[in-house]
N, C-alpha and C positions, 0 to 999 in steps of 0.2 A: 296773368300766367306766362306771358311772352318772355319776361326775364328769366323765369324758372326753367322754361323749355330751352332757352338759349344756353343756360348754364349746364343743363344736362347734356345737350348736344356737344358743347365744348369739352366737357369731361370725357365723353365717349371718344371724341376725335383726337384728344391730346396724345394718347399713347401711339396712335397711328402717325401723327405728325412727328413725334419724337423718333419713331422708327424710320420714317422717310428721311429726316434730318441726319440721323446717324448713318444711314446708308449712303447718303450724299457725301458726308464727311469722309467715310471710309474710301469711297471711290476717288475723292479728290485729295487724299492724304499724300499720295505720291505725286510730286510736281510733274507737269507734262513734259518738261525737258529731261527729267530723269527717265520717265517712261519711254520717251523717244530714243534716248541713248541705249536703254536696255534692249529695245526692239531693233536696233541697228543690225541689218543682215551681216555686217562685217564681223560681229561677235556671235554668230550662230552656234559655234562650237562651245561657247561658254554657257549658253542658255540653260543647259541641263543642270548646272551648278547653282543657279540663281536661288532656288527655293532653300536649299541647304545653307547657303551663305546669307540668306535673308537680304538679298541685294537691295531691294527697294527700301527696306527699313533702314539699312545702314547708310545708303546714299542720302536719304532724307535727313538722317541724323547729322550728317556732316554739313548740311545746309549749303553744299556747293551749288554754284549758279553759273549760267552762261557768262562768258567774258572774264571769269576769274582765273587767277594763277594758283596752281596746285603744286606742292612738292611731295612726292611719294618716296618714302625711304624703303629700299630693298623691295623692288616691285615683283620679284618672283616670276611667275609665268605671264604676268601682265593682265590678269583677270580684272583687277580693280582699275588699272590704268586705262584699259580700253573704254570703260564706262566714263571715267573722268574726262577722257579726251572728247567723247561725244557730248557730255554735258557742257563743258566750257566752250566748245566750239572753236571756230576759226579766230575769234577775237580773244580767246583765252589761251592758256598754255599749261602743259603738265611737264614738270621737271622730275626726272626719276634718278635716284641716287643708288649706284652700286658701289659700296665700299671696296677699296683695293683688297682688304683683308679677306674678301669673299671670292677673289679671283680663282683660287685653286679649287674651290668647292662648286663654283657656278659658271665655269668657262662656257658650257653649252648654252646656258640661259643668257649670258651676256652676249654671246654671238647672235643668238636669236633676237636679242634686244636691238642690237645694231642694225639688223635687217628690218625690224619692226618700224623703227623711227625714220627709216630712210624713204618710205613710200606712203602714199595716201591709203587710208584716211587718217593716218597717225602722224602727219607732218607737224602737228602742234604738240608733239611730245619730244623732249630732249633727254639724252642720256648724259648723266654726270658721273664721272668716275673719280673718286677722291678718297682720302684716308678717312676712316670712320670717325677719328677724333678731330677732324677738321671740316666739319659740315659747313658748307657755304652754298649760296645760290646766286645767280646773276642779278636777280631783282627781288624785292619784297613780294611775298605771296600771301594769298588769302587763307590758304589751308595747308597744313602739313598733315600727312596721313601715313600710318604704317600699320600693316596687318600681320600679326603672328611673328614679328621680328624684334620687338622692343627688347625682349629677354636676351637676344643675341648680343646686344651692346654690353652686357655684363660678363660675357664669356671671354676666356683667355685668348682665343683666336682673334678676337676683335681688339685686343690691346691689353687688358680690357679698357673700355672707354671710361673716362671720368664722367659719370652721369650728371654731376653738378655743372660741369662745363658744357656737356652735351645739351642739357636743358636750356642753358643760356644761349647756345648757338641756334637751337630751334626757335627760341623766343626772338632772337635777332633776325631770323629769316622771315618772320611774319610782319605783316602790316599791323598797326595798332588795331586792336579788336579782332585780330585774326585767330584762327582755331587750330589746335593740335588734337587730332583724333587718333587714339591708340586702341587697337584690337589685339588681344593676346590670349594665350591659353592660361586658364586659371590654375594656380597652385593652392595648396592648403593654406588656410588663414594662419598667419604667424610664421610661415616657412621662409619668408624673406626671399633671398635669391639662391637658396641652396639647391633648387631644382632646375635652374636655368640651363645648365650644361648637361644634365642627365635626363630629366623628363621633358625638357624644353617648355617649362611652365614658369610663371612668376606670380608671386603674391600681388594682387591688385593694389593693396595698400602701399606697397613699395613704389609703384608707379605714381600714385597720387602724392606721396610724400616727396619724391624726387622732383616732380614737375612743379608743385606748389613752392618748393624751396627755391626753384630756379626763377620764380616770379610769375608763374601762371596762376590763374584763378580757376578752380575746378568748376566746370560749367555744366555738368550733368553726365548721366550714364544711360545706357540702353541695355535691356535684357533680351534683345533680339536673338542673341546667340547663346543664351543661357541654357544649360542642360543639367538639371538637378540629378540626373541618373549617373553622371560622371563622378567616379569616386575620387578623382584628382590625384590618384596614386600611380597611374600607368603612364608610360612614355606616350607622347602624342602620336607616335607612328605605330603603336601597338594595334594589331588588327581588331582588338576588342573595342577600341574607342576612336580609331582614326576617322577623321571626317565628322566626328560628332562630339568633340571635346566641349567642355564648358568653357566659354570664352566671354571675357568682359569687354565692354566697349566704353571707354572714357573719353570725355571731351574737355579740353582745357582751353581757356581763352586768354589771349594777351591783353592786358589792360589797355584801354583806349588812350590813356595818358601816362 
């Protein structure tokens, strides 16, 4: 009877074991260095946004690690930059690009940025000001990241930029095997780039097509910022949807060879 009893006990215990394992995996899903960067007192004013922006999920999806080099395109208020700075630490570096074409729209943000990078704890962050169509970085990086700004490169005020050339410039900025992560507001399927300058949205398939044509390999997507309730027809600044737009998160990989 002992084998039978053992089998019964094992069957009873299995669901509990699975629950324990799942719980442990959930708790360990966010790398410790990401959690530490999120909890840095220096970004206490950002913390209220973390849940809406699914910060832990997004940072984990980027696979950023201590000691790495990151290039962030159009960093805005610095919400993502401050976490990248904490994750890569003193042995890593974060390069942030403000295109000259945005000078007249973002003078205050750029001034704040110059102050930000001048003092601890963000001395591992550099400000690069260059033409949108001439993307370059002082050294190859492990990750290129942009949030809610890819669509801008299609707009007249940015040139517009030739996205074929732009994709190759991003590719050249990366180390072999490096990643390009794009977050942007979702436009209606099949709409192409017709909403980039009006609704500030872009069809995700356009991004995928442009970056794979440049030589990237599509490496996955995340639904962390998906909102099925977004009708995709309102401007992203409209009070009815602001802060809750449906956003896609795509990851592209530079081939190792």
